N, C-alpha and C positions, 0 to 999 in steps of 0.2 A: 246478724254477726258477724264480727270482727276476720274479718280473713285470716289462714294462715300464713305463718311468714314462709317463702321463696329458697327454699337451703339444699339446689341441688351437688353436683356431683362437683361441678366447675363454676357455674352461678348461682350464688345466695347472696341473702338481702340481709349485711352484717348488723347486728349489733353493739350497744356499748360504746367505748370510743369509736368504732371505727364507723360508726354510723355518721359520726361526726361530719367524714368526710367525702361520705357518700352511698346515697342509700341501698347503691345495687354493684356489686361485686363482682371477679373474676381470679379465681386460683388456679391453677397450675401445677406449682412446686412450690417445695417447699427448700427451704439452706438459702443460702445467698454469697457470693466469695466477695462482697461489697467487706464483709467481717466489720460492720459498726460497731465499734465499742459498746454503744449505748442502747442498741440494737432490741424488742421489746420481745422476738421474736424468741431470745438467745435464754429468756426466764419465763417460768409459767406455764403457760400449755402447750404452749410449741415446742418447748426445750426438748424434749424427751424424740423429738423427727428431725431437727436441726444441725446444720452441719456450715460449711462453707462452700461448698460444692452442693449445689440448685439441684435435688432429684425432682422427677415427675410426682406426683403424688402417686398412693403403693392407690388410690382405684381406680387407675388407668391403667388399662396396656401397656401402650402405647403411644407415641404421640398420634399418631392415628386417632386413635380409641380416643384421645383426649379433645380433640375436636370434631369428633361424631357426638359423643356429651355436650357441649359447647350447643351445637348446631342446634341440638332436639331441644336440648334443653333453653336456649331459644324461642326458638319455637313459641315451645308451653308458655311462655314467659309474657312472652307478647298478647299472646292470645288469653290467658288470665288476670295478668299483670297489668294494668294499664300506665301503673308508674313508672314501668321501664322504659317508656316510649320519652318520658317529659324530660327523664334523671339521667340514660344512661346508665352505662358500666365504669368501672373503675377497674384496672389494672395497675397493681395488684400488692393483698394485704402481707402474703407469705413471702415474697420474694422480689428479685429488681425484675420487672419485664420484661427489660431490653438489654437483660447482663447475653455477652453473648453465645449465653447455652438455650438462654430461653428467649429470644428477640424473635428466632424465624416462628416459632407455636402466636406466640404474642402479634404478630405482624399477619397470621392469615386468620386466626378469631378478631382482628378489626376488622379485617375483610369483609368477614359474614356477615359482622352488626351490621359497618354500613349501605352492604349491599338490603340492606331489613331497616332504615335508616333510623340505626338505634343509634345514640351519641353513644362518644369513650371519650374519658378520661386515662390518662396515662401517667403513672405518677415514676422516678425514678431518678437515681446519679449517676447515669452513667450519658458521655457526648459522643460515644463512637459508635453511634446507628444511625445517624443522618443522611448518610448516603447508601447506606444501604436502604434506606425507608424512601428517598427520591429513585432510586433507581427501579421500586417496586411502583410507583407513582407511574412511573414514565414506561413501565410493562403495560399495566391497567388503566389508560386515560380515562376511559369508560369511567371505569367506577370509581377511579380515585379524583372523577372533575370539579366535585365538591368538596372534598379532603375536608377544608378548611374552616366549613360550615357544624363537621359532626364528629372534628378528633381536637384533642384540648393537649395542651404536654406538661405536664407539673415536673417543674425541679427542686431536689431537697436542698434543702441550703443553711447551710449549718458556722458554715466559716473557717473550721477546725478538720482540713485535710489528714493531721494526723490520725483520728477520731475515726477515721474511714480509707484505713492503709489497701482499698482493693475498689472502691471509685474512680472516678473521673474527678481533676480536682475540682473544688467549687470555681474556680474560675473558667474552666472550661465548661461546666455545667451555663453557668452565669455567660458565656459565651454562644454556647448553642442554644438557650432561651434566647438570646437576640434574634438569633438569627434564624429560628420557628419562628417568632412576634415578625419578619420583615418579610416571612416568607405568607405572612397571613393569617396563622395559626392561631389561637389563644393560649394564654398559657397563663400557670400559675404557678406559683413558690410558696413549699413547705418547709415554712422558719420553723422548725418542729425537728427535737427538742434547740428551742433559747437552750444554751449554755452556758454564752456569756449576755446578758446586752447589749451590749456596745456589740459586742461582732453581730447578732441582729437587725440592730437598726445598720450596720454598714453593708449588711446583705439587698436588706429592702434598697437602700440609696440606689448599688451597685448595679440595681435592677430597674429603678424605678423609668418609665416610659416603654417600656417592653413586658412590664409584669401585669398581669389583669387583676387579680386576686392571690392576696398571700389569706394564707394559712399557718396561724398564730399558737405553740403548744407548750406545753414546759416536758422539762425528759418523765417519762413515766416513770412509777414508782419512786421517786423523791421524795424524799419531804419539806417544810415548807423551808427548815434549814438549811438548802442547800444553798437556796441563793440568797442574794447581798438586796435585802427587801427595798434598799433605798435605790440600788440601781435599777433592780426591776422597775422600780415604781417611774422612774424619771422617763424610760421606755413606753410604758405605759402613756405616759402624759404627753410622750414627743408621739404617740400614734393619733391620740385625743387631738392633736394640734392640726394632726394636716388637712386643705381643706377635702372637701367629699368629691369633687371629682381627681384627685389628688393618685389613690388607686382603693381599689374595694378589700373589705378587712376583716378573714374571719374568727375571731379569737376563741380559741376552743374553751370546753370546760376545764381545764387543768387550768387557764390562764387565768379563768371568774373566780374557778374555785379560791385559788391562792388569793385572794382580797378579797372575797368577798361581795365580786359586784355580781348584782342579777342583771340578764340578758338583757331584758326591757326596758331596761338606765341609758345604754347604745346608742346612738345616732349619729348622724353623719354617715358618714364611709364604713360605718360595719353592718354587715349581712348576717346573717343568720346561714344554719347548716343549709335549709335549706334552696340557698341564691343557686340560681342557675348561672353557671356562665357561657351558655351560649346563646342567651338571650340580651 
């Protein structure tokens, strides 16, 4: 019998488009001060709880309670769902987990996961948290001894600062990625949404050599007439010509569906959604 999806208050197994990013995720907050113009959370099912100020989810009394729930749910998942040890947990789909308002709880949850040998991926548009993270590493050297092997940091890179008014600039994110990679961390870039193919290519070129994985997807909810197909085709052909060792690429379903490309036709440096950045 097929195992039921884990769906806790903090930890859950995403479905649909979110599942392409990670089979396990954690959300503590809704809302985000990055205030990105294209954010999918501003529309659809999330719109009724969305604001530019992150708020703790209503199922949590406070941050202490949220952390207790996370810890209990993690213990349950470890016992009943072996896949969480294989794939780890991604923070977060309903806010930026490294905002000034959200990062303390995120860091504490990361520490709980690390202590249980659960890998963590963090996706952000912020670059102003690294000093605080290093301070935490220094305060708990026994816990953070092998942190580079268990935490991967990702940055959304669109190249359009004006569409992300509350976030760190794309250049600041690129420099943060370089710094983390030099420290030994695995890094990945979310090239989603592609706003213009030329700028997306620029973001890839700007991070070549210190980004381990690129996840590339189109703007959610936009029709085929949004993009210039010729330009998008040139971008796709450019990706095809990269050497297999150049970088790893995951093309999201939104990209493949635009062209009607079967995923099994991809080869070389293209990976599937189950690609494990830690291996």
